[in-house]
N, C-alpha and C positions, 0 to 999 in steps of 0.2 A: 573483511566480513567472513564470518563462519557461514558455511552453507551446508545443508544436510546432505551432503554428498550429491553432486549433480554431475554424473558422468554422461555427457552428451554422446549419443550414439547415432549412427546413420539410420535412416528410415529402413525398417525391415518389415518383412511379412510377419503378421501376428503369430503365425505358426512357429516362427523361428525363436530360438532362445535369445534373450536380450540381456546384456550385462547391466549391472547396477550402475547407475542411477539414471534411468531415462527421465527426462524432464517432464513433469506433469503440468504442461501448459498447453494452450490452444495450438493445434498443429499448423494453422495457417500463418503463424508468426515466423519471422526470419530467425536465423540462428542467434544473431546478436541480441535481438529482442528477447528471445527465450533466456539467454544467459543473464541479461540485465534484470529481467523481471524475477527470475528464480532467486537471484542473489539478494535483491533488494527486500524481499519479503522475509528473509531469514535474519537471525540475530547478528548484531554487530559485535566485533571484538572490542570489548570495553575495558576501561581501566580507570582507577581513581585519579582525581586531580592531585598533583603534588601538594603536600601539606606544608604550609608556612606557619611556623610557630610564632606566637605573639611575643613581642619584645617585653621583657620584664620591666624595663624602664623606658620612659619617653626621652628620646634623644634626637638631635638633628640627624645623626647617622647611626644606624643600628650596629649591633655588636659584630655583624658579619661584613661591615663596610670594608671596601678595599682601600679607602683613604687612610693614610697614615695620620695619627693625631696631630702632628705638627703641620700637616698640610690641609687642615680643614678648620672651619670656624668652630669655636667651642660651644658646647651645650650648657655649660655651667660657667657663670661669670658673676662678678660683683656689680651691683647697680645701686647708686646713691643719688642724692640730689645733685651732687657735683658732676654726675654724668651728663647732665643737661646744660645747655648753653643758653642763657637768657638773651644774649645778643642776637641769636638766630631767630628769636621770637618777636623781635621788634618789627613793626611795619617799615617797609623800605621808604626812605625819603632821600631826595637828592640835595637837600639843603641842610647845612649844619647851623645850629644856633650858636651865637656868641654869648658867653656867660655874662651876666649882668653884674657889674661891680658894686652897685649900691642899691639896697632895698631898704626903705625906711618904714613906710606905712602902707596900709592898704589904701591906694589912692582912690579907687572907685570900686563900687560893687559890680557884680557880674553882669547882670542883664536887667533891663527895665521890665521885669516880669514879676508878677505876684505869685510866688511859689512857696508852698509849705511842705517841707520834707520831714516826715515822721520816721525816725529811725529807732531801733532798739536802744534802750538806755544801758550805759555801761555800769559795771559794779561801782558801789559807793567808794570803795577803797582803791585809790589810784595805784598803790603799791602792788596790789594783787594783779593789776592789769599789766604792769611793766615786767613781770617775771613769769617764766614758764614754770608751772607747778611741778612738784617732784613726781607726781603720778604721770603727767604728760611726758616729762623728760625721760622716763623709763621706756617710753614707746619708741624712742629714736635709737638707732644703732650707732649713730655717731653724733658728734657735736653739732648743734644747730648753727646755721650760718647767719642767724639774726632774725629779728621780728620784722617781717616785711610790711606789716600794717600797724606798727607801733604808734602809740599816741598817749599823751598825758591826759589823764581824765580827772574830773572832780565830781562830787556827788551831783546827781541830776536835779534840776530845778523842776518844780511841779508844773510850770507853765512854759510851753514852747514859745520862743521868740523868733521874730523874722529879721532877716538881714535886709535892710532897705538900701536902695541906691538908685540914683537917677541916671547914672552913667556907667558904662562898662569899666571894670577895674583893670588896672595895669598890674601884671603879676611880676614878682621879682624872682621867683624860682620856676624854671621851665622843666618839663619832663623830657625823658629821652625819646618818647614817641609823641605823635600828634596830639593824643588826648590823655596820655598817662602823666598827669601833672600832679604836683602837690606843693603845698606851701607850709613853711614853718609858721605855725600860728603865733608863736612868740614874736615874730617880726612885725606883726600888725596889731597885736592886742596888748594894752598896757597893764593888764592884770597879772597878778603873781602866779607862780606855779601851783599854789595850793587851791586857787580859785578858778582856774580856767578849764574848759572842757572842749575838746574837739569832736564834733559829731561825725564829720566825714573827712578823712585825711588820707592822702596818698603820699608816702614819704620817699625821698630820694636824696642821696648825698651830693655835695658839691662836686666831688671827683667824677660821679656818674654823669652830672650835667654836662661836663666837658665833652662827653662822647656823643651828645645828641646830634642827629643829622641836621645840617643847615636847613633853615626854612621851616623846621618843625616847631610848632607852637601848640600849647595846650590851653585849655580853658578850665578854670577852677570853679568848682561849685561846692561850697562848704558853708555850714551854718555855725556860727559862734554863739556861745551862750555863756555869760559869766554872772556870778553872784556878787562880785565886788564892783570894780570899775567897769563902766560901760564903754563900748567902742565909740570912738568919736566919729560922727558921720556928719557931713555937710548936708543940711536941708533934709533931715530924716523925715520919713513918712511911714505910715502904718503898712503900706503894701507897695510891691513893685509894680511899675507900669507894665501892662501886658504887651508882649511882643512875640510874634511868630518865629522870628529868627534872631539869633543873638550873634553879633559880630564884634570882633575886636582887632585892633591893629597892633602888631608886635614890632617894636623898634629894635635897632641893633643888628638887623640883618642886611646883607648886601642887596638882596632883592626882597621887596615887601611881599609877605605871604599872608593871604587871608584864609582863615580856617572857619569853615561853617560846620556846625554840629547840630544835629537834630535835638530839639528841646525834649522830645519824648525819650530819646535814648539817654540823654543826660539824667533825666529824672529816674528812668528805669534803673540805671546803674546804681544810683545812690539809694533808691528805695529797695530794690530787689537783690542786687548782687553784693554790694558792700557788706550788709549785715551778715550774709552767709560767709563771706571771707573772714570777717571778724570772728565768727563762730569757729571757723576752721583753725584760726590762730589760737583761740582760747581753749578749745575742747580737748579733754584728755581721755575720752572714752571712745574706743574703736567703733562701737555700734553707732554712737552719735555722730562720729565723723563720717561714717558711711551714709547715714541719713542726710547729713549736710551736703555731701557730694551729690546725692540723688536730687536734692532740692536745687543745688547749683546747676546741674545739667538741665533740669526742667525750666529753671528761670532763664538760662542762656538760650535755650531753644524757644521759649516763649517770646523773648525779646529779640529774636533773630540775631543773636550775637555769636553764634557758632561760626567757625571759619576764620579766614584771614582778614575779613573786612572790619572786624571789631577792633577798635583802636586801643582799648585798654587791656588788650590781651597780655601785654608784657607783665603787668602787675598780677593779673589773674594767674598766668602760667608760673610766675615765680613762686606764688603761694602754693600751687599744686606740686611743683617740683620739690619743694621743701618737705612735703608730706610723704614723698617716696621713701624717705629714711625710716619711716615707721614700718616695722616688720609685720605686715598684715596683708595677706593675699586678697581678702574681700575689699579692703580699702584700696589697694593698688589696682584692683580691677576697676573700681569706680574712677580712679584717677586716670588710668589708661584710656578709658572710654571718653572722658572729657578732653584730655590732651589730644587724642586722635581727632576728635570732632573739631578742635581748634585749627586743624590743618597745619600742624608744625612741619618743618622740613629740616634737611641737613642732619646735624648731629642729634637734634631733638627727636626727629622722626626715627632715627636708628635706636635711640635710647628707649623710646616709648614702645617700639616694636619688640625690643628685648624684654621690656617689662611685661608685655602681653605674652610673649613666649614663656617667660618664667612662670607666669600664672597658669598657663595652659599645660605646662610640663607636669604639673601635679594632677593626677587623675581625680583626687578628692575635690578639686575645684570645678569639675564638670557641671555639677548641679547649679552652682552660683553663676557660672558662665551662661548656662541655658536661660537664666532669668534676667540677664543684664544686657543682652543684645550686643555683646562685644563683636560677634561675628560680622554684623553689619559694618562696623567701623573698619575691620581688617579687610573685608572684601572691597570696601571703598578705596583703601590704600592700593590694593592690587590693580584696581580699575583706573586710577588716576595718576599714580606716581610714575615718574620717568624710570624706565628699566635700567638704563646704564648709570644714571646719576645716583640712584638710590638702591643699587643691587644688593648691598648688604642689609639694608633695612627690609627690603622685600624678602630676603632670605629668612629672617627671623619672623616676619609677618606670615610667610608661607609655612614656616615650621609650626607656628601656633595653630594655623588652620589645619595642618596635618594632624596635630594632636587632637583637635576637636573632632576630626573625622573618625577617630577611634570610638566616639560615643554615638550610639544609635540615634538618639534624639537630635543631636547637632548635625549628624550626617543627613538626616531627612530634611532638616532646616536648610542645609546647603543646597540641596537639590531644588527646593522650593524657591530659593533666592537666586537661581540661575548661576550657581557656582561652576557648573560643568562648562558652559559656554565661556565663562570668564577665564577659567583656567586654560582652556584650549586657545583662547585669544592670546593669553600670556605666552603659551608655548609657541605660537606662531611668531611672536616677537623674538623669542629666544632663538628659534630656528633661523631667523634672518641674520643673526650675528655669525659671521664666518669665523673659521678656525684661526685665522691670522689676526683677528681682533683681540685687543688687550683684555676685553671683558669676557672673552670666550670661556676661559677656565673658571672664573668666579661664577659665571652663570650656570656652570655645571652643578655647583652646590645647590643653587636654587631649583634646578631641574629635578634633582633628587627629591626634594620636598614636594614639588608639584606632581610628579609621577606617582609618588607614594600616596598622595591624597586621591588621585584619580583611581588608583587601585582600590582604595576603600569605597569610593563612590560606585565602582563597578558592581558592587554587591546589590545595588538597588535597581529594580526594573525601570523606574522612570529615568534614572541616570543612564542606563544602558541605551535606552531609546535616544536620549539626547546625544550620547557619544556617537551613535551611528549617524544620526541626522546632521551632526556638526562636523563630520569628516574627520573623526578621531583617528581612523586607520591611517589616513595619509599623513597627518601631523606626527603621529607616533612613529611611523616608519621613517620620516625625515629625521626625527630626533635620534632614532636608533642608528641610522646610517652616519650621522654626524658625530655621535658620541660612542662610536664603536670601541674606543680605548677606555671608556669610563664604565667599568664593570657595574658600579652601583646604578647608574642610569639605565644601562642595558637590562639589568635584573628586574628593576621595577616595571619597565615597559613590557618585558616578556611576561611578568606576572599579570599585567593587565590583559595581554593577549591570551594568556593561559586561562584566565577567568572567563573572558568574553567568548572565546572560541568554543566554549561548551554550549553556546546558544546558536541556533540555526541561522538567525538573521545576521548576527555579527560574523559568524563563520563564513557565510556567503560573501559578505563585504570584504573580509580579509582574503578570501580565495581569489577575489577579483583584482586584488592588488598584486600584480605580477612581480613587482619588485621584492615582495616579502620573502619569496623563496630564496632569492640570492642573498638577502640579508641574513636569513636564518642559517644558511649554509656557511656564510662567512663567520658568523658568531660561533658556530659549532667548531669550525676549524681553529679559530683564534683562542677560544676558551674551552678547549676539549676536556680539561680536567677540573673545570669548575662545575661540580655536580649540580648545584642548585640552579645554575643557569641552563646547563645542558638538558636536564630532565624536563624543564618547562618548555623548551623549544621543541623537544621530541614529542611532548604531550600535545602541543599545538599542531605539529605536523600530523600526528595521529588523528586529531579531530578533523583537520582539513581533508585528509585522504579517506576518512570514514564516510564523509557526507557528500563528496563532490568528485565525480569521475574525471572532470577536467583538471581538478587539482592534482589527482594522481598522475595524470599524464604530464602536466606541466612541471611538477616537481621532479619526476623521473628524468625529464629531458634536460634539466639544469646540469651544467657541466660538473662532474665530480660528485653528484648527489649520492649515488649508490656507494661509491668509494668512501665518502664521508661516513655513511652509516656503518659500513664494514669496519672502518678504522675505529669508530666509537665502540662498536661491538667488541672488538679485540681488546681495546683499552679497559673497558669495564668488566669484561670476562676475566681478564688477568687480575684486576683488583679484587674481584669476587673470589677467585682461587686463592689469592694471597690471604684474604680475610679468613677463609675457611681453614687454611693451613695454620694460621696464627691461633685460631680458636682450638684446633685439635692439639697443637703443641702446648697450649696453656691448660688443656684438660677442661675446657669450658663446656661441660655437658649441658648446662642450663642454656647455652647459646645454640644447642644443636638444632632446635626447632623454634626459632623466634616467632613471636606473634605477627610481627610486621616484617616485610622485606627490608634487607639492608639497602643502603644508598646505591651500591653497585647493582644489586638485584633490581631495584626499582627502575634504574635507567635501562637495563636489559629488557624488562617487561614492556616498557613503553616503546622501546626501539623495535622489538619484535612485532609489536602491534602495528607500527608504521609499515613494516614489510608485509604483514598479512593484509592490510588494507590496500596497499599498492597492488597486490597480486589480483585484486578484483578486476582491474582494467585488463581486457583481453591481451593486448600487445605487451603491456608492462608485465603482467603475470607470466606470459610465455617467456619473456626475456629473463625474468628472475628464476624461472624453473631451470634454465640452462646455466645459471650462475653457480658454479660449484662452490665458490667461497661462501655464498649465502647459505646454501643447503648444508655445507659442512658445519657452519656455526650453529645452525638450528639443531643438527644431530648432536653436536657437542653438548648442548644444553641437556638433551635427553640422557646423554652418557654420564655426566657428572652430577646432575641434580635429580633428586627424587621428588615426587609430588608432596611428600611430607616436609621436605626442606623448604620449598617455596612453590606453593600450589599454582599461583597465577603465572609464574615464569614457565613452568613445565607445560601447563595447559596451553599457553599462548604459543609455545614452540610447536606443539603437536598440531594446533589449529593452523598455523602458517604452513606446515608441511602438508596438511590436508588441502589447503588452497592450491599450493604449487603442484600437488599430485594430480590435480584435475587436468592439467595441460599435457596432452600427448604430443610432445614436440620432439624433434630430433635432438639428440645430445641432452636429453633431460637428466639433470643431476639426481632427481628423485628416483627415476627409473633405474639409474646406475647403482643407487644405494638402497634399493627397495628392500632387500633381504636384511640388511643391517638395520634399517629403519624399523622393519617388522620386529626384530629382536628387541629393540629399545622400547617399542610400543607394548610388547608383551609384559614388560615390567610395570608399565602404567596400567595395563588391562587388569593385572592381578592386585592392584592396590585397593584400598578401602575408600578411595575418593571417587564418588559416583560421577562427578563432572569430568574427572580424568579418564574414567572408564568409557564414558560416552564419546569423548574426543578420540580416544584410541580406536574405538569401534568405527568411528567415521573415517579415519584414515584407512583402516582395513577395508572399508567399503570401497574406496577408490583403488587401493592396491590389489584387491582380490580379483581384479580383472586380469591380472597376470597369473599364468599357470604356476610359476614358482611360488607365488604367495599363497595360492590355493593349496598347493602341496604342503607349504609351511603350516597352514591352518589345520590341515588334517593331521600332520605329523605331531604338532603340539596340542592336538585335541581342542583347539580354540573354538571349533564349531559347536562343541557341547556348551561352551560358555555362551555362545551366541543364542542357542536355543533356550538356555536358562534365562537370558535377559528378556525373552518374550513375556515372561511373567512379571516384569518390572512394573506393569501398569502405568507406564510413562510413555507418551506418544513418541517423544524424541528418541528414547532408548530403543523402543520397538522398531521404529523406522530404521535406525542405523543397523540394528542386528538383522532385521529382515533383508536389508540391502546386501549384507555379506552372504546370507543364505541364498539369495537370488543368484548371486554370481557363482556360488558353488554348484548350483543346479544346472548351470550351463554345461558342465562336464557330466556326461551320462553316467560315468562310473562313480560319481559322488552323490547322486540323487537319493540313493537309499539311506543316506545319513539322516535325512529328515524324519525317518521312522524311529530313530533312536531318541531317547529322552522325551518321547511324546511330542515331537516337533510339529506334526500335522495338527494335532489337537490344539496346541498353543497358537498356531497361526490362525485357526478358526476362531479361537477365543479373542484374539486381537482384532480380527475382522468384526466380530460382534460388538466388542467394547468400543472401538474407535472408528469403525467404518462411517457411520452417519456424520461424524464430526470432522473426519480427516480423510477426504477422498483420495488424496495422494498416497497415504498409507494403505488404504483399501486397495488401490490400484497395484501397489507394490506387492501386497500379499497375494493377489490374484495372479500376478505374473510369476511369482515363486511357485504357486501351486500348478500353474500352467506348464512351466518347465518340468516340474517334478512328474507330472502325469502324461508326458509326451508319449510314452509307449504303453499306455493304459490298455488293459484287456478286460478288466472288470473294475467297476467303481468300488465295489466292496473290498476287493483285494488291494486296491490302490490307496483308498482313504480310510479303510477300516470302519470302525464304529462311528467315525465322525462324518460318514457319507451323508446320512439323512439330515444331520444338522446343517451341513454345508449347503445342501440343496435348498432347504427352507430359507436359510440366510441369504443366499444369492437371489432367490426369487423375491424376497422382501426388499432387498436393497435395489433391485432393478425396477421396482414399482415406484414411479416418480412421486405419487401422492403419499406413499408411506415413507419413502426415503428422504424427501426434501421437506424441511420444516418451513411452511409458508407463513408462519407467524413471525418470522424474522423480518427485520427491515429489508427493504427492497435491494439495497446494494449488497448486503451480506447474502441474501437469498440468491441473487444473480451470480455471486462469486461461487457459492456452493454448486449451483446448477451448472456453471461452466466446467468445473473439474469433474463433476459427476457425469455430465453428458459427453465431454470430449476425451476424458481419460479413463475413468472407471468403467463406464457402461460398455464400451467395445470389448474390453478384455473380459469382463465379468460375463457378458452374454456368450462369448465363445467357450469360456470355462464351464458355464452351466449347461450349454448344449453338449459338450463333451461328456460331462458326468451323466446327463440324462440318457444319452445314446448308449452308455455302457452300464445302465442300471436297469434291473429287471422290473422294478415297480416303483411308484412314487408313494410315499406314506401320506396318510390323511392327517393334516395338521391344521391348526388354527393360527393364522398370521396376525400378529399384533403390530400396531404401528410403533415406530421408534420414537 
């Protein structure tokens, strides 16, 4: 913290001269309370948070990644229908079916139930159905692998017919899954190719039938309609007998298996789902395909067919996989949503996560992603899938979510859907994997995506609250400790801490984590030349030490803490010198005064801030004041840098010297170098930078307690500059300048200097301008005038033409009703009254009494309230 010069002095008689800066606080407080209160009400040494540029392209690992390309999963890859494995989509069955050698006719119809299924009619021309149109063919990037829902069609009849049967039918062709069955209609119908029509058909080859699990059996439900020969049926009737449950017995199995299927699901599949699948097979327009996918998802959801329970998912997924070959992100988005909702696993889960990753990688797709709820599906994957078994799939799933977090709308949606707690839970699982585990390295890739997403979430206030409540500090610290060798993971975690430590509540939570100081020091020592990592850790330490006195002490007591800071200071000071030398050799005049600090300068700025904030703690500050290496580095900054080169760096160095100059301890390095420091500050004092001038004046305020510095001020005529600053009409500037003048008036031989440059009149003007608003400044002015008038013989000769004005002013300021504004709120009024009553009033009363006792008459004046 910067503080406006607070040089604590021993209690003295009011008649005695007092050095600058006596603490303007209640006298009954202890010395430690005085120090803490005085410092806390003054401004903090601030600095900007390190800037993180946005990546031009969305990738798994940014351009600054420490991972070699050959050692990390790719961000760009090919993805086709062949990337999926249909076998992994089949429901698990423990029994394999034996292929049937002979199929002659449809022995029996399906169920004794009267059912009429109305399906969309196919085109009249069967040839058009059997081929993929040239327009549709152009949609595919590679050769299609076949028509999964192929069927030979004939012109539709005007009247729908029913397939009647009194007994369940025995099927000759069995599907690979329990319900994904199909039959070749030609095996059962004696009409020719030109006259037959298959309304519902699920096709499969004989070679595929051989791979069916044993015990699996399917039930066929299809309607046949012909315009030529009619199907031969025993004892036909106009309707099926009603039945609530349809069963059939499959022969040829070692163990007899009975398959029960809901009649409602059977009907729903044929009425709702199959027509959409046929549409997906025939359609050649992207927009229509997207609409069909939307209808398919709604239909599956309506029929409770999402997930693994749905037995016909093999046929459904096979159709969807084929459409992946179409080069369309909107379509692939629809496909990914359905496939994820079907709860695929293994290779298919990996492929669909890659598909989602590919879609999210394009920023232009953010809008369509917002409207299609893909986020829900991806979050469900993170929540339910096994971490070790599917770590690569989770990697691309998390990568897709990371890309989404770059969009403000989707980022808010994540918070609302509980993504913060979900990600922290996933991090806990990763943290439980030990370094000797085979999955440890691969999970590091996943952790990069996870922490990058948390960094984006940290921008939102609701997410910050959730991070604190969910114990994010602890989990992030564990991950940081375990992944110390993974620079990418460390960088993202440090970025999270860097962002959140700017907020008081999180900063307090982080300060309570005693382990964090050891981790930060270990990282600084390990990655000393990694500027992007170092600067953020230093920024975090600056935030911790600015807001928490316990944090200052705890960090300082960690073994090697100060040595680490000094080592970093030397490293980046050398880098800065080399950069300056390079610019000068190259004649880079345009680089002489850059708008922003260089990387090395930025580290030094934030590092000096840590030292300044540490020095607020009494024992730590006293120890640092005796550390010659620390003071030497600060002085070095003032030597080789001008305020025009890097304003913040120079001002921070002066501020830290000011803090350390407060401590009057044995072997103080500041005291040993006070004259050299004064010479460096003179350069800053004469600059055109007002902030730099004020900081230099503050340091002179502390150093002017030493006779050598007072002589230096007189010799260099700095006192004239201090008197001139009283006209600045700025409270802080006037306060600092008045402090230096107060210390000069301690020496009887230097008091007459106040008469030069109109010093007395300017002090009276400051008292009039700022007195009622700043009783500390008013007190300081009265002390200066008290010292100056110690040997007064005549008020007129001492204060000149300002005597009458000063008398009126002091009388007014000592009138409580006139001086204190009771229209203020009670707390502020009490604050003003405290300083007025305990600090200003005693000094002002004695000064007024002295002037009156040496003045021959009092003028008649009208006193107006302030």
